[in-house]
C-alpha angles and dihedrals in degrees: 000000000000127000093256090056091048092050092048090048090050090054090045091053091047091052093243100104116139128205091270090055093050090048093050094046093045095049095045092049092047088054089053090051091053090049092050097041109025119186143081106253099100129042116210113200124193104176131240095008109049155333130205138179117231145154123065118272140082112355117242116216112157140026124356112347119242091234120041134169119189127180141149120269096251093053091046092051092049092048095046092050094046095247091126133021129240093249091049091048090051090050091058091069089226094100119077118193127171133169135026123323094019096133106097096182092110090060100041138130096038097197 
């Protein structure tokens, strides 16, 4: 990772992360997900900072995708870094996943 990511992660770990830190961490980790699981079958949304399409399968082009995962930035960061597991994240009630291929456990953690 780059120094800006490391600094943002340090602030996140210290509990002093600001919106800009959450945005940077979210976007960088979403990029890593796309690199690890390229495709267009599943849309991962981390409002308000980003959304990507990933995982091989039918391409989504218009309207609501058939497979969607939506979760808050903090939960995404913890999942992507391996600080929580997919089942534990689902149990929080903060992660919404619908459609096929919406279990990201095979791709996590990203780092």
